[in-house]
C-alpha positions as a Python dict, from the first residue, in 0.01 Angstrom:
ca = {
    (1, 'M'): (0, 0, 0),
    (2, 'H'): (342, 114, -76),
    (3, 'Q'): (620, -139, -15),
    (4, 'S'): (978, -29, 23),
    (5, 'K'): (1230, -102, -246),
    (6, 'W'): (1435, -331, -17),
    (7, 'F'): (1133, -540, 71),
    (8, 'Q'): (1056, -592, -298),
    (9, 'I'): (1415, -701, -364),
    (10, 'L'): (1404, -948, -71),
    (11, 'R'): (1072, -1086, -196),
    (12, 'S'): (1200, -1132, -552),
    (13, 'L'): (1505, -1325, -424),
    (14, 'G'): (1292, -1544, -195),
    (15, 'L'): (1482, -1425, 111),
    (16, 'E'): (1169, -1367, 316),
    (17, 'F'): (1171, -1749, 360),
    (18, 'W'): (1548, -1782, 427),
    (19, 'L'): (1595, -1498, 677),
    (20, 'P'): (1393, -1656, 965),
    (21, 'L'): (1581, -1990, 934),
    (22, 'P'): (1877, -1884, 1153),
    (23, 'L'): (1630, -1780, 1425),
    (24, 'L'): (1453, -2115, 1394),
    (25, 'G'): (1791, -2298, 1414),
    (26, 'L'): (1886, -2100, 1723),
    (27, 'A'): (1553, -2189, 1887),
    (28, 'F'): (1609, -2562, 1820),
    (29, 'W'): (1967, -2541, 1949),
    (30, 'V'): (1863, -2373, 2276),
    (31, 'G'): (1561, -2601, 2321),
    (32, 'G'): (1769, -2915, 2256),
    (33, 'G'): (2033, -2798, 2500),
    (34, 'L'): (1775, -2744, 2774),
    (35, 'I'): (1619, -3087, 2718),
    (36, 'M'): (1960, -3256, 2714),
    (37, 'D'): (2064, -3078, 3033),
    (38, 'G'): (1744, -3187, 3205),
    (39, 'I'): (1788, -3550, 3103),
    (40, 'L'): (2158, -3570, 3191),
    (41, 'S'): (2119, -3401, 3529),
    (42, 'R'): (1860, -3654, 3654),
    (43, 'P'): (1989, -3893, 3921),
    (44, 'D'): (2047, -4253, 3814),
    (45, 'Q'): (1754, -4456, 3940),
    (46, 'S'): (1844, -4790, 3792),
    (47, 'T'): (1837, -5070, 4044),
    (48, 'R'): (1943, -5344, 3806),
    (49, 'Y'): (2285, -5486, 3859),
    (50, 'L'): (2504, -5688, 3628),
    (51, 'R'): (2546, -6046, 3745),
    (52, 'V'): (2888, -6190, 3681),
    (53, 'E'): (2963, -6560, 3666),
    (54, 'T'): (3293, -6636, 3834),
    (55, 'K'): (3330, -6984, 3689),
    (56, 'L'): (3528, -7010, 3370),
    (57, 'A'): (3359, -7205, 3096),
    (58, 'K'): (3572, -7488, 2967),
    (59, 'P'): (3557, -7542, 2591),
    (60, 'K'): (3421, -7876, 2474),
    (61, 'I'): (3714, -8099, 2380),
    (62, 'I'): (3677, -8385, 2133),
    (63, 'V'): (3908, -8659, 2261),
    (64, 'L'): (4062, -8901, 2012),
    (65, 'S'): (4272, -9114, 2244),
    (66, 'I'): (4401, -9133, 2601),
    (67, 'K'): (4729, -9303, 2690),
    (68, 'A'): (4816, -9355, 3056),
    (69, 'K'): (5164, -9460, 3170),
    (70, 'I'): (5154, -9596, 3525),
    (71, 'N'): (5489, -9580, 3709),
    (72, 'Q'): (5459, -9804, 4016),
    (73, 'R'): (5803, -9714, 4155),
    (74, 'Q'): (5740, -9339, 4164),
    (75, 'G'): (5370, -9376, 4243),
    (76, 'T'): (5264, -9147, 3957),
    (77, 'S'): (5060, -9171, 3640),
    (78, 'S'): (5140, -8972, 3326),
    (79, 'V'): (4842, -8925, 3097),
    (80, 'Y'): (4859, -8809, 2734),
    (81, 'V'): (4537, -8700, 2564),
    (82, 'K'): (4512, -8644, 2186),
    (83, 'T'): (4231, -8415, 2074),
    (84, 'A'): (4064, -8326, 1744),
    (85, 'S'): (4100, -7952, 1808),
    (86, 'S'): (4328, -7758, 1575),
    (87, 'A'): (4427, -7520, 1856),
    (88, 'L'): (4490, -7786, 2120),
    (89, 'K'): (4640, -8105, 1977),
    (90, 'E'): (4765, -8278, 2291),
    (91, 'L'): (4717, -8251, 2666),
    (92, 'E'): (4946, -8395, 2930),
    (93, 'F'): (4857, -8464, 3292),
    (94, 'E'): (5046, -8618, 3582),
    (95, 'F'): (4860, -8763, 3879),
    (96, 'P'): (5003, -8876, 4216),
    (97, 'F'): (4830, -9215, 4217),
    (98, 'T'): (4848, -9546, 4026),
    (99, 'E'): (4504, -9704, 4074),
    (100, 'F'): (4313, -9731, 3745),
    (101, 'A'): (3985, -9613, 3897),
    (102, 'Q'): (4151, -9303, 4047),
    (103, 'V'): (4325, -9222, 3717),
    (104, 'E'): (3999, -9258, 3524),
    (105, 'A'): (3812, -9041, 3775),
    (106, 'A'): (4079, -8769, 3760),
    (107, 'I'): (4080, -8770, 3378),
    (108, 'S'): (3701, -8751, 3359),
    (109, 'K'): (3704, -8459, 3603),
    (110, 'E'): (3978, -8271, 3413),
    (111, 'L'): (3823, -8322, 3070),
    (112, 'G'): (3459, -8298, 3173),
    (113, 'L'): (3380, -8642, 3031),
    (114, 'Q'): (3173, -8925, 3169),
    (115, 'P'): (3378, -9207, 3330),
    (116, 'E'): (3234, -9454, 3075),
    (117, 'E'): (3370, -9244, 2788),
    (118, 'V'): (3714, -9235, 2952),
    (119, 'R'): (3715, -9616, 2995),
    (120, 'K'): (3642, -9660, 2622),
    (121, 'L'): (3927, -9431, 2514),
    (122, 'I'): (4203, -9505, 2766),
    (123, 'H'): (4501, -9738, 2704),
    (124, 'Y'): (4726, -9826, 2996),
    (125, 'Q'): (5099, -9890, 2996),
    (126, 'S'): (5244, -10003, 3326),
    (127, 'S'): (5609, -10004, 3434),
    (128, 'L'): (5750, -10145, 3754),
}
């Protein structure tokens, strides 16, 4: 068989392998585009919903001391709480009552501590 001169040149350069590559690339590009279009045009059938918690989580506070100043004349209690946190060194609360049990209950509610823990840490100062 007689082969043309151009075909012999292409064969010697190895181009008979490289020439079909653009056609193969084009086939992959078109095929990938069709698959992507089919996947992206499907309707969303997910029935799972994200559940969101509306309560804010309070960070755990390590309490060093609690000092309560009871002002009987004004009927208020000022409470100062020292913490071990580097970001939050001191907390200050003011409550509209002077009974020790009410103050302890309010502090335990605000700080998320047990009432027994509050009783161990609290120091009262009363003024008339």
